[in-house]
C-alpha positions as CSV (number, residue, x, y, z in Angstrom):
1,M,-40.3,12.1,-21.9
2,I,-38.0,9.9,-19.8
3,K,-35.1,12.8,-20.2
4,Y,-37.7,15.3,-19.1
5,W,-38.5,13.7,-15.9
6,A,-34.9,13.2,-15.4
7,L,-34.1,16.9,-15.9
8,A,-37.4,17.4,-13.5
9,L,-36.2,15.1,-10.6
10,A,-32.9,17.1,-10.9
11,G,-34.5,20.2,-10.4
12,W,-36.3,19.1,-7.4
13,L,-33.1,18.1,-5.9
14,M,-31.5,20.9,-6.5
15,W,-34.7,22.9,-5.1
16,C,-34.4,20.7,-1.8
17,S,-30.8,21.2,-1.6
18,S,-31.3,25.5,-1.6
19,L,-33.8,25.2,0.8
20,L,-31.8,23.2,3.8
21,A,-28.1,23.4,4.9
22,A,-26.6,21.1,7.1
23,P,-28.0,21.3,9.9
24,L,-31.5,21.8,8.6
25,S,-32.7,25.3,9.2
26,Y,-34.4,28.2,7.4
27,S,-34.8,32.0,8.2
28,G,-38.0,32.6,9.7
29,D,-39.6,34.9,7.5
30,A,-39.4,31.6,4.9
31,D,-42.1,29.4,3.9
32,R,-42.1,27.5,6.8
33,E,-44.2,24.4,5.3
34,S,-42.3,24.0,2.2
35,Y,-39.0,23.8,4.3
36,L,-40.5,21.8,6.8
37,H,-41.5,19.4,3.7
38,A,-38.1,19.6,2.6
39,A,-36.5,18.6,5.7
40,S,-38.6,15.8,6.1
41,Q,-37.6,14.6,2.5
42,Q,-33.9,15.3,3.1
43,V,-33.8,13.3,6.6
44,L,-35.7,10.3,4.8
45,A,-33.2,10.5,1.8
46,W,-30.2,10.4,4.8
47,I,-32.5,7.2,6.2
48,Q,-32.4,5.1,3.0
49,A,-28.3,6.1,2.4
50,N,-27.7,4.9,6.0
51,D,-26.1,8.0,6.8
52,V,-26.0,8.0,10.2
53,A,-24.0,11.1,10.8
54,A,-25.8,13.3,9.2
55,L,-28.5,12.3,11.0
56,A,-26.9,12.4,13.9
57,D,-26.4,15.8,13.9
58,S,-30.2,16.3,13.0
59,V,-31.3,14.7,16.2
60,N,-32.5,17.0,19.2
61,Y,-30.7,15.1,22.2
62,P,-32.3,13.6,24.1
63,V,-35.3,12.0,21.5
64,T,-37.0,9.3,22.7
65,I,-38.3,6.5,21.1
66,G,-42.2,5.7,21.4
67,G,-43.7,2.4,21.0
68,S,-43.4,0.9,24.3
69,E,-43.1,2.0,28.0
70,P,-41.0,2.5,29.7
71,E,-39.8,4.6,26.6
72,V,-36.0,4.7,25.9
73,S,-34.1,7.9,25.2
74,I,-31.3,8.2,22.7
75,H,-29.0,11.1,24.6
76,D,-26.1,12.0,22.0
77,A,-24.3,11.0,18.9
78,D,-22.8,7.8,19.8
79,E,-25.4,6.5,21.5
80,F,-27.5,7.1,18.3
81,T,-24.8,5.6,16.2
82,H,-24.9,2.5,18.0
83,Y,-29.3,2.4,18.4
84,F,-29.1,3.1,14.3
85,P,-29.6,-0.2,12.9
86,H,-31.3,-1.5,15.7
87,L,-33.9,1.3,15.4
88,F,-34.6,1.3,11.7
89,T,-35.7,-1.7,11.3
90,E,-37.0,-3.0,7.9
91,A,-40.3,-2.7,8.9
92,L,-39.6,1.1,9.8
93,R,-37.9,1.6,6.4
94,Q,-40.6,0.1,4.9
95,Q,-43.3,2.5,6.8
96,L,-40.9,5.4,5.4
97,R,-40.9,4.4,1.7
98,D,-44.8,3.9,1.7
99,S,-45.2,7.5,3.4
100,T,-46.6,10.4,1.1
101,Q,-46.3,14.0,2.5
102,P,-45.8,14.9,5.8
103,S,-48.8,16.8,8.2
104,I,-47.7,20.2,9.0
105,T,-48.4,21.2,12.5
106,W,-47.7,23.7,15.5
107,R,-45.6,20.7,16.8
108,G,-43.6,20.5,13.2
109,A,-43.6,17.6,10.7
110,R,-45.1,14.3,11.3
111,V,-43.9,12.0,9.3
112,A,-44.9,8.4,8.3
113,D,-48.2,8.7,11.0
114,G,-46.1,10.0,13.4
115,A,-43.0,7.2,12.9
116,L,-40.6,10.0,13.4
117,W,-41.2,14.1,14.0
118,L,-39.3,17.3,13.0
119,T,-39.6,19.9,15.0
120,D,-38.3,23.9,13.8
121,I,-36.7,25.4,17.3
122,C,-35.6,29.3,17.4
123,D,-32.1,30.0,17.2
124,D,-32.5,33.7,18.4
125,D,-35.0,35.8,19.8
126,L,-36.6,37.0,17.0
127,C,-36.8,33.8,15.7
128,Q,-35.1,35.1,12.5
129,Q,-32.7,31.7,12.3
130,V,-34.5,28.7,12.7
131,T,-33.2,24.8,12.9
132,V,-35.4,21.7,12.3
133,A,-34.1,19.2,14.4
134,I,-35.7,15.3,15.2
135,T,-37.4,15.2,18.0
136,S,-39.0,12.1,18.4
137,F,-39.1,8.2,17.0
138,Y,-42.1,6.2,17.2
139,S,-41.3,2.1,16.7
140,P,-43.0,-0.6,18.6
141,E,-40.8,-3.1,16.4
142,F,-37.6,-1.6,18.0
143,Y,-39.1,-3.1,21.2
144,Q,-39.7,-6.2,20.0
145,Q,-36.0,-7.0,19.5
146,S,-33.5,-8.4,22.1
147,F,-31.8,-5.2,21.9
148,G,-34.4,-2.7,22.8
149,R,-36.2,-5.1,25.5
150,K,-32.3,-5.0,27.0
151,A,-32.5,-1.1,26.9
152,Q,-35.7,-1.2,28.5
153,Q,-34.7,-4.0,31.3
154,L,-31.4,-1.7,31.6
155,L,-33.9,1.3,32.1
156,Q,-35.9,-0.2,34.7
157,Q,-33.0,-1.2,36.8
158,R,-31.5,2.6,36.8
159,M,-34.9,4.0,37.4
160,A,-35.1,1.5,40.2
161,A,-31.4,1.8,41.6
162,D,-31.8,6.0,41.3
163,L,-34.9,6.2,43.5
164,A,-36.0,5.5,47.1
165,E,-38.3,3.1,47.7
166,E,-41.1,5.1,48.7
167,L,-41.3,6.3,45.2
168,L,-41.6,2.9,44.0
169,P,-42.6,1.8,41.0
170,I,-43.0,4.5,38.1
171,K,-43.4,4.0,34.5
172,Q,-41.9,6.5,32.8
173,N,-39.8,9.8,33.9
174,N,-41.1,12.6,32.1
175,L,-38.9,15.4,33.8
176,L,-35.4,15.4,35.9
177,W,-34.4,19.0,36.4
178,Q,-31.8,20.4,38.7
179,T,-32.2,24.5,39.4
180,K,-29.6,26.2,41.7
181,D,-31.5,25.2,44.9
182,Y,-33.6,22.0,44.1
183,L,-33.3,18.7,42.2
184,V,-37.0,18.0,41.0
185,R,-38.6,14.9,39.0
186,V,-42.2,14.2,37.6
187,D,-43.0,10.7,36.8
188,T,-45.8,9.0,35.3
189,L,-47.0,6.2,37.7
190,T,-48.0,2.8,36.6
191,D,-51.6,3.6,37.1
192,G,-50.9,6.9,34.9
193,Q,-51.2,10.0,37.5
194,L,-48.3,12.4,37.6
195,R,-46.3,12.7,40.7
196,Y,-43.8,15.8,41.4
197,A,-40.8,14.5,43.5
198,V,-38.2,17.6,44.7
199,W,-35.2,17.4,47.0
200,S,-32.7,19.9,48.1
201,A,-29.7,20.6,46.3
202,G,-27.0,18.1,47.0
203,K,-29.4,15.1,48.0
204,A,-29.1,11.9,46.3
205,M,-32.7,10.8,44.6
206,N,-32.5,7.7,46.7
207,S,-33.0,9.7,49.8
208,N,-36.4,11.0,51.2
209,P,-37.5,13.5,49.0
210,D,-38.9,17.1,50.7
211,L,-41.9,16.8,49.4
212,V,-44.3,14.7,47.1
213,L,-47.3,15.6,45.6
214,H,-49.6,13.3,43.2
215,N,-52.4,14.0,40.5
216,G,-50.7,16.7,38.7
217,E,-51.7,17.7,35.2
218,M,-50.1,18.7,32.1
219,H,-51.0,21.4,29.9
220,Y,-49.6,22.5,26.5
221,D,-49.0,26.7,26.8
222,G,-50.2,28.3,23.1
223,S,-48.9,26.6,19.7
224,G,-45.1,27.3,20.2
225,G,-44.9,23.1,21.5
226,N,-44.2,24.8,25.0
227,Y,-45.9,23.1,28.1
228,Y,-46.1,23.0,31.7
229,Y,-46.7,20.4,34.9
230,Q,-48.9,22.1,37.7
231,F,-49.0,20.5,41.1
232,N,-51.7,21.7,43.6
233,N,-51.1,21.5,47.7
234,G,-53.5,23.9,49.5
235,K,-53.2,27.7,48.4
236,Y,-49.7,26.4,46.8
237,V,-49.1,25.9,43.0
238,Y,-46.0,24.0,41.7
239,R,-45.3,24.6,38.3
240,L,-42.6,23.1,35.9
241,D,-42.3,25.1,32.4
242,V,-41.2,23.3,29.6
243,V,-39.4,25.1,26.9
244,I,-39.4,23.9,23.6
245,L,-39.9,26.9,21.5
246,G,-37.3,29.3,22.7
247,T,-34.1,30.5,21.8
248,A,-30.3,29.2,22.2
249,E,-29.9,31.0,25.2
250,S,-33.2,30.3,27.1
251,P,-32.9,27.5,29.6
252,A,-34.8,23.7,29.6
253,G,-37.2,25.2,31.8
254,Y,-38.2,27.1,35.1
255,L,-39.6,25.8,38.0
256,R,-42.2,28.0,40.4
257,V,-44.3,28.2,43.1
258,T,-47.0,30.6,43.6
259,R,-49.3,31.1,46.4
260,G,-51.9,33.3,45.1
261,E,-50.6,35.9,43.2
262,R,-47.2,35.6,45.4
263,T,-44.3,33.9,43.3
264,L,-42.2,32.4,46.3
265,V,-40.0,30.4,44.0
266,E,-38.7,31.1,40.3
267,Q,-35.6,29.7,39.2
268,P,-34.6,28.3,35.7
269,V,-32.9,25.0,34.9
270,V,-29.4,24.8,35.3
271,K,-29.3,21.3,34.1
272,V,-31.0,18.7,32.5
273,L,-30.5,15.3,34.1
274,T,-31.6,12.0,32.9
275,A,-32.7,9.0,35.1
276,Q,-31.5,6.5,32.1
């Protein structure tokens, strides 16, 4: 009986490894749910084995750490390596060990009640090749450590230094983009409302913005994970489309300004900036 289970386990591991490559990927016509399940198991194995390099290569940067406001982000593989021992606390590891099968949704695989998310992202226009990446973490314990508290304090200091005084305080920066002609940002304020601010290209954020709009809304655009922020200013509509499900050539998003049926501005994002 023991020999049987050993052979069965070995077969299952071979099956998982046959599904996945490094980075995690699959062909677009494959069984999505099976691949996401296998990807989740592979990521959990890397975490328990402390395979930092494999994990760092499988993250879609920047990635946020939920569990406290403002949320700290990790921006590249080197920073991930530095954060790893503080992010993967024993409490988080135990939560992952105790987890059962992930929940598969339109967004991807929700692992251990959202302790981490894996999202499948199309690599080409026809979605014939798909990469599975880690897109978020949730760990309140991270912020209970001195490392996490210090990271939050540094973030708050940087946000204050970057912004004009009239734009403070804020709770969280949601988006910070550069287009050909504009520098735009969306923030969540301390009362929970969304605010839009824009500067002409070349201006610094610690100068007064050209336009500020409040009471924005966030909407999901279909089931692929894309979403947008919308702000109204009389007859003018300011919309920032965030591209999650796109191709390797897709921009991170678009800034669009319309008046009725007329499009006044439509510019792709040329650079994703960070307030952190």
